[in-house]
C-alpha positions in Angstrom: -8.8 -34.9 -1.2 -5.2 -35.2 -2.2 -3.6 -32.2 -3.9 -1.6 -33.0 -7.1 1.9 -31.6 -7.7 3.2 -30.5 -11.0 5.8 -32.7 -12.7 6.3 -30.7 -15.8 4.7 -27.9 -17.8 5.0 -26.4 -21.3 2.6 -28.7 -23.1 -0.1 -27.6 -25.5 -2.6 -30.4 -24.6 -1.5 -33.8 -23.3 -3.5 -36.9 -24.0 -3.3 -40.7 -24.1 -0.7 -41.2 -21.3 0.8 -44.7 -21.2 3.5 -46.1 -18.9 6.0 -47.8 -21.2 9.7 -48.7 -20.8 9.8 -46.9 -17.4 8.6 -43.6 -18.9 5.3 -41.9 -19.3 4.5 -41.7 -23.0 1.8 -39.3 -24.2 0.5 -37.3 -27.2 0.8 -33.5 -27.3 -1.9 -32.5 -29.8 -0.7 -29.2 -31.1 3.0 -30.1 -31.2 1.8 -33.0 -33.4 4.1 -35.2 -31.4 4.3 -38.3 -29.2 6.5 -37.5 -26.2 7.7 -39.2 -23.1 8.7 -37.9 -19.7 10.8 -39.4 -16.9 10.3 -39.2 -13.1 12.2 -35.9 -12.9 10.0 -34.2 -15.5 12.4 -34.2 -18.4 10.5 -34.5 -21.7 11.7 -35.9 -25.0 10.0 -36.2 -28.4 9.6 -39.8 -29.5 7.7 -39.3 -32.8 6.3 -36.5 -34.9 3.4 -36.9 -37.4 1.6 -34.6 -39.8 -1.7 -34.7 -37.8 -2.8 -34.5 -34.2 -1.9 -37.7 -32.3 -4.2 -39.1 -29.6 -4.5 -42.7 -28.3 -1.4 -44.8 -27.9 -0.8 -48.5 -27.6 1.6 -51.3 -28.5 1.0 -54.6 -30.4 2.2 -57.8 -28.8 5.4 -57.7 -30.9 6.2 -54.3 -29.5 5.3 -52.0 -32.4 3.6 -48.8 -31.4 0.2 -47.8 -32.6 -0.8 -44.1 -32.7 -4.2 -42.6 -33.4 -4.1 -39.9 -36.1 -7.1 -37.8 -35.2 -8.2 -35.8 -38.2 -7.2 -38.4 -40.8 -9.2 -41.0 -38.7 -6.4 -43.5 -38.9 -4.4 -45.7 -36.7 -0.7 -45.5 -37.5 1.9 -48.3 -36.8 5.5 -47.6 -36.2 7.5 -50.3 -37.9 11.3 -50.6 -37.9 11.4 -49.0 -41.4 9.0 -46.2 -40.7 5.4 -45.2 -39.9 2.7 -47.0 -41.8 -1.1 -46.8 -41.9 -2.3 -49.7 -39.7 -6.0 -49.1 -40.2 -8.4 -46.6 -41.8 -11.3 -45.7 -39.5 -13.2 -43.5 -41.9 -16.0 -46.1 -42.3 -16.7 -46.2 -38.6 -15.5 -42.9 -37.0 -18.0 -40.2 -37.6 -15.6 -37.4 -36.7 -12.1 -37.0 -35.1 -10.7 -40.3 -33.9 -9.7 -40.2 -30.3 -8.5 -42.4 -27.4 -7.6 -46.1 -27.8 -6.7 -49.2 -25.8 -4.8 -52.2 -27.2 -5.4 -55.5 -25.5 -3.0 -58.4 -25.0 -4.0 -60.0 -28.4 -3.4 -56.8 -30.3 -7.1 -55.8 -30.8 -7.3 -52.0 -30.6 -10.6 -50.3 -29.5 -10.7 -46.7 -30.8 -13.3 -44.0 -29.9 -14.2 -40.9 -31.8 -16.0 -37.6 -31.3 -19.0 -38.4 -33.4 -19.6 -34.6 -34.1 -17.9 -31.2 -34.1 -17.3 -30.9 -30.4 -15.6 -27.5 -30.4 -18.4 -26.0 -32.4 -21.0 -27.3 -30.1 -19.1 -26.0 -27.0 -18.6 -22.6 -28.6 -22.4 -22.4 -29.4 -23.1 -23.0 -25.7 -20.9 -20.1 -24.7 -19.1 -22.3 -22.0 -17.7 -25.7 -21.6 -19.8 -28.4 -19.9 -22.0 -31.3 -20.7 -23.8 -31.3 -24.0 -27.1 -32.9 -23.4 -28.2 -33.3 -27.0 -25.6 -34.8 -29.4 -25.3 -37.5 -32.0 -24.1 -40.9 -30.9 -21.3 -42.7 -32.8 -19.7 -46.1 -33.0 -16.7 -47.6 -31.3 -14.2 -49.1 -33.7 -12.3 -52.4 -33.2 -9.1 -52.8 -35.2 -7.8 -56.4 -35.5 -4.1 -57.1 -35.3 -4.0 -57.4 -39.1 -5.6 -53.9 -39.5 -9.1 -55.0 -40.4 -11.7 -52.6 -39.0 -15.1 -53.4 -37.4 -17.9 -51.7 -35.6 -17.3 -52.9 -32.0 -20.4 -51.1 -30.5 -22.9 -48.7 -31.9 -24.9 -45.8 -30.2 -22.0 -44.7 -28.0 -22.1 -41.3 -26.3 -18.6 -39.9 -27.2 -16.6 -43.1 -26.5 -13.4 -42.0 -24.9 -10.8 -43.5 -22.5 -10.9 -47.3 -22.1 -9.3 -50.1 -20.1 -9.1 -53.9 -20.3 -9.2 -56.0 -17.2 -6.2 -58.2 -16.3 -7.9 -61.4 -17.5 -8.5 -59.8 -20.9 -12.2 -60.5 -20.6 -13.8 -57.0 -20.0 -13.6 -53.7 -21.7 -14.6 -50.6 -19.6 -15.0 -47.4 -21.5 -15.9 -43.8 -20.7 -19.0 -42.5 -22.4 -18.1 -38.9 -21.7 -21.3 -37.2 -22.7 -23.5 -39.9 -20.9 -21.6 -39.3 -17.6 -20.9 -43.0 -17.2 -18.5 -45.9 -17.6 -19.8 -48.8 -19.7 -18.6 -52.3 -19.7 -18.5 -55.1 -22.3 -17.4 -58.7 -22.4 -14.6 -59.3 -24.9 -14.7 -62.5 -27.0 -11.5 -64.3 -28.2 -11.9 -62.6 -31.6 -12.2 -59.2 -29.9 -16.0 -59.0 -30.4 -18.0 -57.2 -27.6 -21.1 -58.4 -25.9 -23.2 -58.0 -22.8 -23.2 -54.2 -22.7 -24.0 -52.8 -19.3 -23.5 -49.7 -17.2 -20.4 -50.1 -15.0 -20.7 -46.9 -13.1 -22.8 -43.7 -13.2 -20.4 -40.9 -12.2 -22.8 -38.0 -11.4 -22.0 -34.6 -12.8 -18.5 -35.6 -14.0 -17.5 -36.0 -17.7 -15.1 -39.0 -17.7 -12.4 -38.5 -20.3 -9.2 -40.6 -20.0 -9.3 -43.5 -17.5 -7.1 -46.1 -15.9 -7.6 -49.3 -13.8 -6.1 -50.2 -10.5 -5.5 -53.6 -8.9 -8.5 -53.1 -6.6 -10.8 -53.2 -9.6 -11.6 -49.5 -9.4 -11.2 -46.9 -12.1 -9.5 -43.5 -12.0 -11.4 -41.0 -14.2 -10.1 -37.7 -15.4 -12.9 -35.2 -15.1 -12.9 -33.0 -18.2 -15.1 -30.4 -16.6 -13.5 -30.0 -13.3 -9.9 -29.9 -11.8 -10.0 -33.4 -10.4 -9.2 -37.0 -11.0 -11.5 -39.4 -9.1 -11.3 -43.1 -8.3 -14.7 -44.8 -8.6 -15.8 -48.3 -7.7 -18.2 -50.4 -9.7 -21.6 -48.7 -9.5 -20.0 -45.2 -9.1 -19.1 -44.8 -5.4 -16.2 -42.4 -5.1 -13.3 -44.1 -3.3 -10.7 -41.3 -3.6 -10.0 -38.0 -5.3 -7.1 -35.9 -6.4 -7.4 -32.1 -6.8 -5.6 -30.8 -9.9 -4.6 -27.3 -10.9 -6.7 -27.4 -14.1 -9.4 -29.5 -15.7 -8.1 -33.1 -16.0 -8.3 -34.8 -19.4 -6.4 -38.1 -19.0 -4.7 -40.2 -16.3 -2.4 -43.2 -16.0 -0.8 -45.2 -13.2 2.9 -45.7 -13.5 6.3 -45.2 -11.8 8.6 -47.8 -10.2 5.8 -49.4 -8.2 2.9 -48.4 -10.5 1.5 -46.2 -7.7 2.2 -42.8 -9.2 -1.0 -41.3 -10.7 0.0 -39.1 -13.7 -2.7 -36.6 -14.8 -2.8 -34.5 -18.0 -4.3 -31.1 -17.4 -5.0 -28.0 -19.4 -7.0 -24.8 -19.3 -9.5 -26.2 -21.8 -10.0 -28.9 -24.4 -11.2 -26.3 -27.0 -8.6 -26.0 -29.7 -8.3 -22.2 -29.9 -7.7 -22.0 -26.2 -5.3 -25.0 -25.8 -3.1 -24.1 -28.7 -2.9 -20.4 -27.8 -0.2 -21.0 -25.2 1.7 -23.9 -23.6 -0.2 -24.1 -20.4 -0.7 -27.9 -20.4 0.7 -29.7 -17.4 1.5 -33.2 -16.2 0.5 -33.5 -12.6 1.2 -36.4 -10.2 0.1 -37.8 -6.9 1.1 -40.9 -5.0 -1.7 -43.5 -4.5 -1.9 -46.7 -2.5 -3.1 -49.2 -5.1 -1.0 -50.0 -8.3 -2.1 -50.2 -11.9 -3.7 -53.3 -13.4 -4.7 -54.5 -16.9 -4.3 -52.5 -20.1 -3.2 -49.9 -21.0 
């Protein structure tokens, strides 16, 4: 197992990391800000909003999309300011969450489906919640129209699109698995299937490598794990804290960036700036989207 090193600290809770314009962009929940960091660990604020930001992506014309969690919206950053790109209230049952934007500009957006923090608090400790409501994955078209992309999802979370644009792989965090769909030209999903069972790991954010394997951030353990189709563990990185999101980037796209924090529970995460960005060098570069 490789040991991660700390690139930068002082975050509340980092999510949605994306390699863009030679920097790692990410959301810091309780600063209500989208930030970026360079290879030396220098952080700058790119955008502030009046809500918690989560998933990030870019339309084909270069405009940034940002998930507004509590308002259940996708925001769009136009040259003249921030606009509401899509309202997810008709699909998202609770807080909107992670997102991937494909090459055509279709955005696939997950949501909690229920009050996660309350459920965790009721259990007395973090871990897998066996009984929970399912929810729907949203698809937002490039023009902002919203559709149900898939129903009965178990906390749809981090997602990737393969380099040919034909397959969506998404973490169903509370089902402990990755699920795949075929993507139609109009963004519709079909042929739902289990891509990998990941054992007693709760896959949160994910990213795809050029070998066709998926890095998963394990939200209930200090690790980021590379899995092959079916679930075989190919490699693993030990982090200093539970790992909630990951992204491949850097000059050769072989740096694995990992967002870690003491907990995902709001009262713990926002009590102090203990969130980290950790990194490790890996042999296989990034592929696909994001």
